[in-house]
C-alpha positions, 0 to 999 in steps of 0.5 A: 500500500502506497501512502504519504506518511509525512503529509498524513501526519501533518494533516492530522496534527493540523486538524487536532490543533484546529479542534483545540482552537475551536475549544478555545473559542468555546472557553472564551464564549463562556466567559461573557456570562461569568464575567458579566456577573463578577464585575458587578462585585469587582471593578473591571480593571481589578478583575482583568488584573487578577485574572491575568496575574493568576494565569501567569502564576499558574504557567510559572509553576511548570515553566518558571525555569524556562522563563528565566532562561528566555533570551532578551529577544524572547522577553521582548516578544512576550512584552509585545504580545502582552501589550497587544493583548491588553491593548485590545482589552483596554480599547474594547473596555473604553470603546464600550463607553462610547458605542453600542454593544452590537457595534462593538461586537461586530467591529471587534470581530472584524479581526477575522478580516484583518488577519488574512490581510496582515498575513499577506502583507507581513507574512507573505501568506497567500489566501485562496479564493475559497478561504476569502469566501469563508471569511466573507461568510463569517463576517456576514454571520457576525453582522447578523449575530451582533444585531448590527444596524444602529447609528455610527458612533465615531469615537467608540467605533474607531476604538473598536476598530483599533481593538479588532486590529490589535487582536489581528496583529496579536495573532500575526505576531504569535505566528512569528514568535512561536517559531523562535521561542518555547510556547509555555514561557512565552505565554507566561510572560505575555499574560504577566504583562497583561496583568501588570498593565491592568493592575497599574490601570486599576490603581490609577483609576481608583478601581483597585479592589480585593476579590470577594465572594464566591461569584467573583472567585468562580469567575476568576478561577475559570477565566484564569485557568481555562480561558487564559492560561490554558486557552492562550497556551493552546492557541499558541501551540495550535498556531505552530500547526495551522495558518493565522488565517485559519486560526482567526476564522476558528477563534471568530466563532467565540460570539456563537458560543457566547450566544449559546451559553447566554441562552443556556445559563443567563436566559438570553434570547437570540433573534431569528437573524442572530441564530442565522448569523451563528449558523453562517459562522459555523458553516464558514468554519465547516466549509474551510475544514471540508476544503482542507479534507478534500485537498488532503484526500486528493493528494493522497489519491494522487500519491498512490497512483505515482511511482516512489520516484515521482512521490519523492519529487513532489513538493506537495507531499513533503512534511515541510510544506505548510498550508494556509 
């Protein structure tokens, strides 16, 4: 039996990694309901500070020695990633004071569009017409899911646009950083930067407070352990095996799961258009994955029809090839 084991292994690892990214979107989706209750008892900046400092501390337990051995360039990469991440959260928090939630949800989610543009400009990664179609479908789904359709709010919407751009750049910089530095220490540093900046912001704004009550601590425990330490580790690890474009598309399903958990836990109700939008976003992900599976099967069938010499000469079947 003739096969292409290197390429088959690469494709399998990519699928597992992308399932991990979908799991990250699920984890992020649940945070909306938990955090919404927690920040009634703890100011937002304090919550963000404790969330990320706890998450960084958790990762320092297994990776503390590796963090100390990181070169200056590794610390620099972690610092940039942390600033991009907390920058996105900050812009989103401030922007919500000047625009509607629906505008915020849609414009922030446009990082699914920004990411492939930046991947092409910075990483020189080509994006196929099929993937562009899936991105457009996801953007339309996001538009319907957010209930977008109100008036524009120039200041708030501009801040949300910068927020979406910050998250897109974070995905691109992650793609570069994980090629040079180990994932665990890199994530520990960037989450520590997030927590430190948020702690400073809480102190400056007078929002610094000590967490109290089971609601706050349950939310902190979940967001620190699952939605920060584990989620950003999985995201960085998975991006070693898939492209930034596919990562952005999978992570963009976060509001779909937020809607599901809101329906299940908080009694929120989506409109018919909202459910249609959620369906379109999931369809975009499934179509992207379906095309990848078809391409893999096609290459496997072609490889079985060729002689061993032809297979060795085919660059598509070498394990080093990376697909967008």
